[in-house]
N, C-alpha and C positions, 0 to 999 in steps of 0.2 A: 668515569667510564671504565677504567681498569678494574676497580673495585667491583663494579657491576658485573663485569665479565667473570671475575673470580667467583662471585656468588652464584651466577648462572651455571658455571661449571660444577660447583659444589652440589647444586640442586640435581643437575644431570647425573652426577655420580651416584647420589642417593637413589634416584629413580632407576638407574641401571642395576644397582645392588638389589633393589626391591623386586624388580622383574626376574633377575637371576634366582633369587631366593624362592620366589613364588613358583618358578619353573622346576625347582628341586635341585638347583646347582649348589655345590659347596664353593663359597666365594672367599678369595684370599683377602687379607688386610690390604688396605690401599697402599700402593707403591708411592710413597711420598718423598723419595730421595731422587734428586735431580742429577744428571738428566735421566729421563725414563722413556723407554719405548712403549711401555704399557702401564696402565693404572691399576688394572685388576686381572687376576687369573681366576678361572672358574672351571669346575669339572662337574659333569654329570655322567656317570658310567663311563662309556668310551669317548665321550666328547670333552675336549679340553679347548677352552677359549682364552685368548689373550686380548683384552679389551683396552683400547685407547679412547679416552673421552675428551672431546674438543667441542667447545661451543661452536666454532666455525670450522668445519672439516677441511677448509683450504689452508688451515694452519699446520696441517701435516707436512712435513718436509721429506725429501727423498731419502735422507740418511736414516731417519726414524722409521719410515716405512720399510726400508730394506732390513733393518734390524728386526722389526717385529715379524716380518716374513721369514727371515732366517731362523729366529728363535721358534716360531710356530712349527716350521717344517721340521726342524731338528728334533722337536719334542712331540711330533705328531699331533699338533694342535691347529687351530684356526685363528687368524688374526681379524679383528673387527674394530672399526672406527664407529663410535656412537657420538652423534652430534645434534645440533639444533638448526644450523643454517649453512648456507654456501653463498659466498658473494653477499648480495644484498637481499636474499630471499630465504625463507624458512624451508627446511627440508620437507618434502611431501611424504605423506603416509604411504606404505606399501611400495616404496620406490627405493632401489639400491643404487648408490652412487659409488663410482670407483675412484680412488685416489692412489696413484702409483701401484695399481693392481691389488689394493686392499679394499674390500667392500666396506662402505660407509652407509649409515642409515640413522633415522631418528629412533627414539625410545619406543614409539607407538609400533613401528615396524618390527622391532625386536620382540615386543610384547606379543604381537599377532603371531609371529613365527614360533616362539618358544612356548607360549601358553595357549593360544587359540588354535595352534596347529595350521595356521594360514600362511603359507609362504608367499613372499612377493613375487610378482610376475613382470613388474616394470623396472627397466633400468634407465638411468639418466645417462646421456651421451651429448656431445656437442651438437646442438641443433634441436634438442628436444628429448622427449621421453619415448622409449622403444620397448617392444615386447618381442621375445624370441618365440618363433612359431614352431609347433611340432610338425615338421614336414611330412612325416609318414601319415599322421592323421589327416593332414590337409589333403595329400594325394589320394588317400583311401576315400575320403568323403567326396572329393571331386569325381573320382571314377564311379562311385556308387550312384551318382545322379547323371552319369554320362556327359559331364560337362568338360569340354576341351580347355586346354590351357588358354587358348585365344579368346574363348567365350568368357571365361572367368576374368581374364585381364581386361576385357572390354567392359565388363560390369563394374569393375573397380576403377577403371580409368588409368591403368598402368600398362606397362609392356608385358608381352608374353614372357620374355626373359626374366622379368621381375618375379612372376608367379613361379617359374622354374627354380629360381634361387631360393624362394620361400620353401619350396618342397625339398630342396637339397639341404636345407638347414644352413645356407651360406649367408643369409641376410636377415637381420631383425626388421620388424615393421613398426610403423607408428601405431599408437593406440587406436586411432580412427580406422585405419586399415584393417586391423585385427577385428574390431567390432563388426565392420562391414562383412568381412569373411565369415565370421561366426554366424551372422544373420543369414547370409546367402546359403551356407552349407548346413546350418543348424547343428554345429558341433563346437565344442570347446577346443580351442587351438593354442591358447597361451601356454607356454612351457614355464613352470615355476622355477625360481632361482634358489638353489640350495647352496647358501654361502657358508655352511658349516659342514665339515667333514668328520667322519669318525675315523678311528684308527685303522679300520679295514679298507677305507677308501684310498684312492690314489690322491697324493697331495693336489691341492688346488693349483691351477696354472699360474706360474709366476715367470719373471724374466730371469730367473736363476736356475742353472743346471742342478738337478737333484743330486747327482754324483758329487758335485762340489759342495753341496750343503751337508751331506752325510759324511763326507771325508774332506773337511776344510784343510786349508793350508796350515803347515806347522806354526804354532804360536811363536811370537817374538819375545814374550815374557819369559824370564829365566825360570821361574817357578812352574809356569805352565809347560815349559819345555821338558821338565822332569816327568810330568804326567804323560806327555806325548811319548817320551822315551820308554815308558812302561806299556805302550801299546793303546793308549787312549786317543780317540779322536777328540780334539779340543776345539770348540767353537768359541772364539774370543767375542766378547761383547763390549760395547762402549756406553750403552744407554740402558743398562739393567742393574738391579741391586747386587749382582754378582759379577765377577770378572769373566767367567766363562761357564760353558757347559761341557763337561768331560764325560765321554761315553765310550764303552766297549761293548762287547757281546752280552755281558751280564750285569752291567752296572752303569748307571747314569747319575752324575753328581752335579749339582749346582756348585760352582767353585768360586770362592772368594780368595783374594790375596791382599794382605795388608799387614801393617804393624798392629799390635794389640793396643786398642784405644776405645774410647767411648763411641766414636763413629763406627768402628768395627762391630762393636757389640750391637748397635742399633741395626746395622746391616744383617748381622747374624740372626737376630730376632725375626727380621722380615724374610730372610731366606728360609728359615725353619718353617715359616707359615706358607710360603710359596711351595716349598718342597712337598709339603702335604697335598696341596692341590695338583701338582704336576707328578706326584708319585715317584719322586727321585730321592736320592740322598742329598745332604747338604753339608759341605766341608769348607772350612776356612783355613788356608795355609798362612801361618803367621811368620813374618820376618822378625826374628827375635824370640823372646821367651813368652810362653803362654802363662796365664794366671788361673786358668781353669781348663778342663779338658773338653768342655762343650758349653754352648749357649742354647738352651732348649734342645732341639734335635740336630743343631748344627755342630759338627765335631770340629775341634780345633787341633791343628797339627803344626808343630814348628817346622820351618823349612829344613833345618839341619836334620831333624827326625825323618822328614820325607826323603832326604838324600840317602839315608841309610836303608830305606825299604827296598827289598830286592825285586818286587814285582806286584802286579795288581791284586793277586790273591792275598799277599801279606797286608796290602793297604786295606782291603775290604775287611780282613780280620781285625785290624786295628780300629777301623771305623765302627764295626759291629760291637766290639768290646766297650768302646767309649759311649756308644749309643745305649747299650744295655746297662752300663753303669749308671748313666744319667736316669734311665727309666727307673732303676731300683732305688735310687736316692729318695 
């Protein structure tokens, strides 16, 4: 059974990569270092996605959800869960399921949205499937045929207050109710679900305060504290291939902290790839001596060397020099 689930997840990941490639996204290498809050990062123009692939979406835990949301918000991206089933049933097409405020869906729904340009309109919630109604359209269509709230409520077999809530946008409706409303009023009422934001959009709603995301608490790690003292906001991670994301007004760095080792080199390769997708720098701070100045586009800096750097401008200059050196080799 366990092997079967692994094979199913492998198939899902390949399907997700195929959809993203077909839609014109640049897709990262698979994040195969445990633990991991995302499996793939992908970019198309101003859209950045962090995708977690799970055969059963109920396998997402709260800690992983929190980290993928934090990381997405910090880097102006969108978190997505792609899966095949929930509990004992398969995920339905064109339906968005929420797990800890992270949108989850099957591959077919992702395909329809990214390639066919057909956004989902149905969301799953306890008790069934629901549709968000465009209240302004509903009210306008009802007024155009001079139908009172009470008359429409009577036709549907619901209360007048329920229709009022639909028009105020305060309550979603069942699929059956929306179909009845659209037939009575002869107008499309379903509001599409836009689960992806661009950099110009406001961050999607989460249970975390945006100020705390963009200005996280000072890190406890001694190396990251050095970056914080230089003026960087440092978002520590526990389920990513990097230790933190360090950001100031002009520079964003995926930041690793480790001794020089084969495991570090593996992480540095993956960080280089992900930094291309996220359009950030990639830096690894080494406790001890370095044997090279970079691994692909990931710049290696000894902790003692970092301690001697006077500020962020000097750090950026060092990073650029080592990046350029690597490029010229």
